[in-house]
C-alpha positions in Angstrom: 22.0 -146.4 -33.8 23.3 -144.3 -36.8 19.9 -142.7 -37.3 19.7 -141.8 -33.5 23.2 -140.3 -33.8 22.3 -138.2 -36.8 19.1 -137.0 -35.1 21.1 -135.9 -32.1 23.5 -134.1 -34.2 20.8 -132.1 -35.9 19.5 -131.1 -32.5 22.7 -129.5 -31.3 24.9 -126.6 -32.4 28.2 -128.0 -33.7 31.4 -126.4 -32.6 33.7 -128.1 -35.3 36.6 -126.7 -37.0 35.4 -124.2 -39.9 37.2 -122.3 -42.4 35.6 -121.2 -45.5 35.9 -121.6 -49.4 34.2 -122.5 -52.6 33.2 -125.7 -54.1 32.3 -127.2 -57.5 28.8 -127.1 -58.5 29.4 -130.9 -59.0 33.1 -131.3 -58.7 33.3 -134.3 -56.6 35.8 -137.2 -56.8 33.2 -139.5 -55.4 32.9 -142.7 -57.7 29.9 -144.8 -58.4 29.7 -148.3 -56.8 32.9 -147.8 -54.5 31.2 -149.4 -51.4 28.2 -149.3 -49.5 30.1 -147.5 -46.6 28.8 -144.1 -45.9 32.3 -142.8 -45.3 32.6 -142.5 -49.1 29.8 -139.8 -49.2 31.0 -136.2 -50.0 30.6 -134.0 -47.2 30.0 -130.7 -49.2 28.3 -129.5 -52.3 27.7 -126.2 -54.2 29.8 -123.3 -53.5 31.3 -124.8 -50.3 34.3 -127.2 -50.1 35.1 -129.2 -47.2 38.8 -130.1 -47.4 40.6 -133.1 -46.1 41.4 -131.4 -43.0 37.6 -130.9 -42.2 37.7 -127.1 -42.8 35.2 -125.4 -45.2 36.3 -122.8 -47.6 34.4 -120.2 -49.5 34.8 -117.2 -52.0 32.9 -115.1 -54.4 33.2 -112.9 -57.5 34.1 -109.2 -56.7 33.8 -105.6 -58.0 36.8 -103.4 -57.3 38.3 -100.1 -58.2 42.1 -100.4 -58.7 44.2 -99.0 -56.0 47.9 -99.0 -55.3 48.9 -102.4 -53.4 45.9 -104.2 -54.7 48.3 -106.7 -56.2 50.2 -107.3 -53.1 48.3 -110.2 -52.3 46.9 -113.0 -54.5 44.1 -115.0 -53.1 43.5 -118.7 -52.6 40.7 -121.2 -52.7 38.3 -119.2 -54.8 34.6 -119.7 -55.6 32.4 -117.4 -57.7 29.0 -116.2 -57.3 28.9 -113.3 -59.5 26.8 -113.4 -62.8 27.0 -110.5 -65.3 27.1 -107.4 -63.1 27.2 -103.6 -64.3 30.4 -102.5 -65.4 33.0 -101.9 -62.8 36.7 -100.9 -62.8 38.0 -104.4 -62.6 36.7 -107.9 -62.3 38.3 -109.7 -59.4 37.8 -112.7 -56.9 37.1 -112.4 -53.4 38.5 -115.1 -50.9 37.4 -115.7 -47.3 38.4 -117.8 -44.5 36.4 -118.2 -41.3 37.5 -119.1 -37.7 36.0 -122.1 -36.1 33.4 -119.8 -34.6 32.4 -118.7 -38.0 33.9 -115.1 -38.0 36.4 -113.8 -40.4 39.8 -115.0 -39.5 42.0 -111.8 -39.0 45.1 -113.9 -39.8 44.1 -114.4 -43.5 44.6 -111.8 -46.0 43.0 -108.3 -45.0 41.0 -109.1 -41.8 39.8 -112.4 -43.3 39.4 -111.8 -47.1 41.8 -111.4 -50.0 40.8 -109.7 -53.4 42.6 -111.0 -56.4 42.1 -108.7 -59.6 41.9 -110.4 -62.7 44.2 -109.0 -65.3 44.5 -106.7 -67.1 43.4 -104.1 -64.6 40.9 -101.3 -65.6 39.3 -104.3 -67.7 35.5 -103.4 -66.8 34.8 -107.0 -67.3 32.8 -109.5 -65.1 33.7 -113.0 -63.7 31.7 -116.0 -62.4 33.5 -118.8 -60.7 31.4 -122.0 -60.5 33.7 -124.7 -59.2 36.6 -125.3 -56.7 38.4 -128.6 -56.2 41.2 -129.7 -53.9 43.8 -132.0 -55.4 45.7 -134.8 -54.0 48.4 -132.4 -52.9 46.0 -130.1 -51.1 46.1 -127.4 -53.9 43.0 -125.6 -54.7 41.8 -125.5 -58.4 39.2 -122.9 -59.0 37.2 -122.7 -62.4 34.7 -120.5 -63.9 34.3 -118.0 -66.7 35.1 -114.3 -67.3 34.3 -111.9 -69.9 37.1 -110.5 -71.8 37.6 -107.8 -74.3 40.2 -108.5 -76.9 40.8 -106.9 -80.2 37.5 -106.5 -82.1 35.9 -108.9 -79.6 33.8 -107.1 -76.9 32.9 -108.9 -73.6 33.7 -112.4 -74.9 32.9 -115.0 -72.2 36.0 -117.4 -71.8 36.9 -120.1 -69.3 39.3 -119.4 -66.6 41.0 -121.7 -64.2 43.5 -121.0 -61.5 45.5 -123.2 -59.1 46.8 -122.2 -55.7 49.1 -123.6 -53.4 48.0 -124.7 -49.9 49.1 -121.5 -48.6 47.0 -119.6 -50.9 49.4 -118.5 -53.5 48.9 -118.8 -57.2 50.8 -122.0 -58.3 53.3 -120.8 -61.0 53.7 -124.6 -62.3 49.9 -124.4 -63.6 49.2 -122.5 -66.8 50.6 -119.0 -67.2 51.7 -117.9 -63.5 48.9 -120.0 -62.1 46.1 -119.0 -64.5 44.5 -120.7 -67.6 42.2 -119.0 -70.0 40.4 -121.1 -72.8 38.3 -120.0 -75.8 37.2 -122.6 -78.3 37.5 -122.1 -82.1 36.8 -118.2 -81.7 33.3 -118.9 -80.6 31.5 -116.1 -78.9 30.9 -117.7 -75.7 32.6 -120.4 -73.9 31.7 -120.8 -70.1 32.5 -123.2 -67.5 29.9 -124.5 -65.1 31.3 -127.8 -63.4 34.7 -129.5 -62.9 36.2 -132.5 -61.5 39.6 -134.3 -61.1 40.2 -137.6 -62.5 42.4 -140.3 -60.9 45.5 -139.1 -62.7 45.0 -135.6 -61.2 43.8 -134.2 -64.6 41.3 -131.4 -64.5 37.9 -131.8 -66.4 35.6 -129.0 -67.1 32.2 -129.0 -68.4 30.2 -126.0 -69.7 28.5 -124.3 -72.8 29.9 -123.1 -76.0 28.4 -121.2 -79.1 28.3 -118.5 -81.5 30.5 -117.8 -84.3 31.4 -114.4 -86.0 29.6 -113.8 -89.2 31.4 -112.7 -92.3 28.8 -109.7 -92.4 30.0 -106.9 -90.1 28.0 -106.6 -86.9 26.2 -109.8 -87.4 26.4 -113.4 -86.2 25.6 -116.7 -87.6 23.1 -119.0 -86.1 23.8 -120.0 -82.5 23.7 -123.6 -81.6 24.2 -124.7 -78.0 26.9 -127.2 -77.6 28.0 -129.0 -74.3 31.7 -129.2 -74.0 34.0 -131.3 -71.9 37.7 -130.2 -71.6 40.6 -132.1 -70.0 43.7 -130.3 -68.9 47.0 -131.9 -67.9 48.5 -131.4 -64.4 50.3 -128.3 -65.8 47.1 -126.7 -67.0 47.6 -127.5 -70.8 44.6 -128.7 -72.6 45.3 -132.4 -73.1 45.3 -133.2 -76.9 44.9 -136.9 -76.2 41.2 -136.4 -75.0 38.3 -135.9 -77.6 39.3 -133.9 -80.4 42.3 -131.7 -79.5 41.5 -131.9 -75.7 37.8 -131.2 -76.3 34.6 -133.4 -76.4 31.3 -131.9 -77.4 27.6 -132.5 -77.9 25.1 -130.5 -79.6 22.4 -129.7 -77.2 20.3 -127.4 -79.0 20.9 -127.0 -83.0 21.0 -123.6 -84.5 17.6 -121.9 -85.0 16.8 -119.6 -88.1 18.1 -116.7 -86.3 20.3 -118.2 -83.5 18.1 -116.2 -80.9 17.4 -119.0 -78.5 21.3 -119.9 -78.3 22.3 -116.3 -77.9 19.9 -115.6 -75.4 20.8 -118.6 -73.2 24.5 -118.0 -73.6 24.7 -114.4 -73.1 21.5 -113.2 -71.3 20.7 -115.7 -68.8 19.0 -113.0 -66.4 17.4 -115.8 -64.4 20.7 -117.3 -63.5 19.3 -120.7 -64.6 22.3 -121.8 -66.7 23.9 -124.7 -64.8 25.7 -128.0 -65.7 26.7 -131.1 -63.7 29.7 -133.3 -63.8 30.8 -136.4 -61.8 33.0 -139.4 -62.6 31.9 -142.9 -62.2 34.3 -145.8 -61.0 35.6 -146.4 -64.4 36.8 -142.7 -64.8 34.1 -141.9 -67.3 32.7 -138.5 -67.2 28.7 -138.4 -66.4 27.7 -134.8 -67.5 24.1 -133.1 -66.9 23.1 -130.2 -69.1 19.9 -128.5 -70.2 18.7 -125.6 -72.4 16.3 -123.2 -71.0 13.4 -125.1 -72.1 14.7 -128.3 -71.1 14.7 -131.4 -71.1 17.6 -132.5 -68.7 20.0 -134.3 -70.8 22.6 -136.8 -69.0 25.5 -138.0 -71.2 28.5 -140.1 -70.5 32.0 -139.8 -72.1 34.6 -142.4 -72.1 38.0 -141.7 -70.7 39.2 -140.9 -74.2 36.4 -138.2 -74.7 34.1 -140.0 -76.8 30.4 -140.3 -76.2 29.7 -143.6 -74.5 27.1 -145.6 -76.7 26.4 -147.9 -73.8 25.0 -145.3 -71.8 21.3 -144.6 -72.2 20.3 -144.3 -75.7 23.3 -143.8 -78.0 25.3 -142.0 -75.0 22.4 -139.7 -73.7 19.4 -139.8 -71.5 16.7 -137.2 -71.9 14.4 -136.3 -68.8 11.5 -133.8 -69.5 10.9 -132.0 -66.2 9.6 -128.7 -67.6 10.7 -125.4 -68.6 13.7 -123.3 -67.2 15.3 -126.6 -66.3 18.7 -127.1 -65.1 20.9 -129.5 -63.0 23.4 -127.9 -60.5 24.6 -131.1 -58.6 25.1 -134.7 -59.6 26.3 -137.2 -56.8 26.3 -140.9 -56.2 24.3 -142.3 -53.4 25.8 -145.0 -51.0 24.2 -147.6 -53.2 25.9 -146.5 -56.3 22.9 -144.7 -57.9 23.1 -141.4 -59.7 21.3 -138.4 -58.0 20.7 -135.2 -60.0 19.5 -132.1 -58.1 18.4 -129.1 -60.1 15.5 -126.6 -60.7 12.5 -126.5 -63.1 10.0 -123.4 -63.2 9.5 -122.7 -59.6 10.3 -126.1 -58.2 13.3 -127.8 -56.8 13.9 -131.2 -58.6 15.8 -134.5 -57.4 15.9 -137.3 -59.9 17.4 -140.8 -59.3 19.0 -143.0 -62.0 21.0 -146.3 -62.3 24.6 -146.0 -62.7 23.9 -146.6 -66.5 21.2 -143.8 -66.9 17.9 -145.5 -66.3 15.4 -143.3 -64.3 14.6 -145.2 -61.1 10.8 -145.3 -60.8 10.9 -146.3 -57.1 12.2 -142.9 -56.2 9.7 -139.8 -55.6 7.1 -139.8 -58.2 7.9 -142.0 -61.1 11.9 -141.1 -60.4 11.4 -137.4 -59.8 10.7 -135.6 -56.6 9.6 -131.8 -57.0 9.5 -129.4 -54.2 8.0 -125.9 -54.5 10.8 -123.4 -53.9 9.4 -119.9 -55.1 9.9 -117.7 -58.1 13.6 -116.7 -59.2 15.1 -119.2 -56.6 17.5 -122.0 -57.7 18.8 -125.3 -56.4 22.6 -125.3 -56.2 23.6 -127.9 -53.8 22.7 -131.4 -52.6 24.2 -134.1 -50.5 23.3 -137.5 -48.9 23.7 -137.9 -45.1 25.3 -141.0 -43.7 21.9 -142.4 -42.7 20.6 -142.2 -46.1 18.6 -139.0 -45.9 19.1 -136.6 -48.8 19.4 -132.7 -48.4 19.0 -130.0 -51.1 19.5 -126.3 -50.7 17.9 -123.6 -53.0 18.3 -119.8 -52.6 17.6 -116.4 -54.1 15.8 -113.1 -53.4 16.0 -112.9 -49.6 15.3 -116.5 -48.9 17.4 -119.9 -48.2 15.6 -123.3 -48.1 17.1 -126.5 -46.9 14.9 -129.6 -47.8 15.3 -133.1 -46.4 14.1 -136.3 -47.9 14.3 -140.0 -47.0 16.5 -142.2 -49.4 13.6 -142.8 -51.6 12.5 -139.3 -52.1 9.8 -138.8 -49.5 9.8 -135.5 -47.7 11.0 -135.8 -44.0 8.0 -134.5 -42.2 10.0 -134.2 -38.9 11.9 -131.2 -40.5 10.3 -127.8 -41.0 7.2 -127.5 -43.1 6.7 -130.8 -45.3 10.4 -131.3 -45.2 11.6 -127.8 -46.1 12.9 -125.2 -43.7 12.6 -121.8 -45.3 14.7 -118.9 -43.8 14.2 -115.3 -44.5 17.3 -113.1 -44.5 17.5 -109.3 -44.6 19.5 -109.0 -47.8 19.2 -110.1 -51.3 21.3 -113.2 -51.8 22.7 -115.1 -54.8 20.9 -118.0 -56.5 24.0 -120.2 -55.7 24.6 -121.6 -52.3 26.9 -124.1 -50.5 26.1 -126.9 -48.2 28.3 -129.0 -46.0 27.8 -131.6 -43.2 30.4 -130.8 -40.3 32.1 -133.4 -38.2 29.2 -133.2 -35.6 26.6 -134.1 -38.6 25.3 -130.7 -38.5 24.1 -129.2 -42.0 26.0 -125.7 -42.7 24.7 -123.5 -45.4 26.4 -120.5 -46.9 25.2 -117.9 -49.5 26.3 -114.8 -50.6 24.9 -111.2 -50.8 26.5 -108.0 -52.0 29.5 -107.4 -49.7 29.0 -110.1 -47.5 27.9 -113.8 -46.8 25.3 -115.6 -44.6 26.2 -118.7 -42.7 23.4 -120.9 -41.4 23.8 -123.9 -39.1 20.7 -126.0 -38.8 19.0 -128.3 -36.4 15.7 -130.2 -37.1 13.6 -127.1 -36.4 15.5 -124.6 -38.4 18.7 -122.5 -38.3 20.2 -122.4 -34.8 22.8 -120.0 -35.7 22.5 -117.3 -38.4 25.3 -114.9 -38.9 26.3 -112.3 -41.6 29.9 -111.6 -42.3 30.7 -108.4 -44.1 33.1 -109.0 -46.9 34.5 -105.9 -48.8 34.1 -106.3 -52.6 32.1 -109.4 -52.7 29.2 -109.7 -54.9 26.8 -112.5 -56.0 
C-alpha cells in the first residue's frame, strides 16, 4: 500500500505549500536507530531545507555593488552556492522565498529576495555558504566560509555562521550582532562544509583547516590538511569543553615536502570537489566524512567530548577507497539505522552503506558501493531515503541536473528515467551544489542555482513535470 501511494505521488504534480531556503549539506538532526518508522526520515537534503511548517527555504551567495539603502534589510534563512568568484565590490548573501506556486514571494524582501552584505563593505571578498539548519525555536542558522582580508593577510578563508529569527532578522543574541567568524591558530585556511545541531541546541561545524605563515617573508610552511570539528554554545561562543578549546581535529593528509597538495586543495579547488559530511548518531556522537582530492573517503566518529572514538572502525576511522577526485556531500541514516554516504568520485556519483559502527555493508550495491555515471564536472550534493525505502540522489553542474533513484539495496530503479537516472538539460550553467526535498505529496523537488537565478524542478517517474526559472538579482553559484 505504501509503495502504491509513493508511485501515485510521483505521477502527479504536487500543489503543496512551498517557500524556499538553504540546507546543510549534511546538517540533519536525524539520529541512528531512532525507529523503523519512516516518519523519522529527513525530508530535505543539500542546499534545500524543509522546515517544521513544511515550507522549503533557499538562498545563495551574491555579488553586489554597494548602494545607498543596501543595509536597510538584513536577510534570513541563508544558503550559499558561491565558490571563489572574480573580485566584486562586496561579498553578500542572497535570500529567496517562494509562494506555494513556486514563484518569488512579493511579500518577502525586495520582490521575493533579500541581499545581505557581509561587512565591511567594499571588501572585494567572496563567500560560500554550505549549511543551513533550523533550531528548536524555529531560528535559522547558516554556516559557511568567506575570504577576509585583515592586516597583512590577503583573502584568508574563515568560518562564518549567522543566526536569524523566524521573521528573518539577524539574532543579536548570537555572536556579534548575529554573526560569528572563526579562524583557527592563524592558519591560512579555515573552511566549513557541514553543520548539525546536537540535542542541547549546540552548533557543530565540520570543515578543513591548514597552512601556517612561514617565518620567511612571502613563503609558507608545509600544508597539512586537517579535518576540524567545532562546537559552539547556544550564544555562538566556541565551546571550550569540547575537544581542545572547542575544536577537535584529525590530520587527513600530512604535510608534503612543499605543502603543494594541501595548498591546492584548500585554496584552489577549481573543480568544486571539496565537501564534507556530518551527522549525529543516537548517542549524540558526531560522525564525519572527509576526503582529500585523491581520496580515500575517511569516516570518523567523535565522542560528545570531542575525542576521536576508538570504538568506531579502526581506532576511530574507516577508510574507503573509491577513486580520485573523491568527496562525500551527504550523510544520512536509513530507516533501519544504517549509515548512507553520498558523494562523487571521478565522473561518477557514489552511494555507500555502512553499519552504525562503520563497517561497509557488502549487501549494498557492488560490495557496499553503488556507482552511477554523472558526467564531467558534475557533483553529487544531496540524497534522501523515501518513505518506501527507495533512495534518491542529485547531481548537478554545467547545464545539467540529474536525479537518480535506487531501491533500498542500491539497485537502480529501472522504472525511472534511463537506468534509474533522470537527466535534465537546462539553458544556463548551474552550480555543482543542489537541493532535494520530498514535499507533502511525496513528490521530489530539486533546486539549483545559476548566475542571477534558480531552477526549480518537480518530478514524476518520467522526469520533471514542472521546470521553472526564477530570476534573482545578485545571486551567483
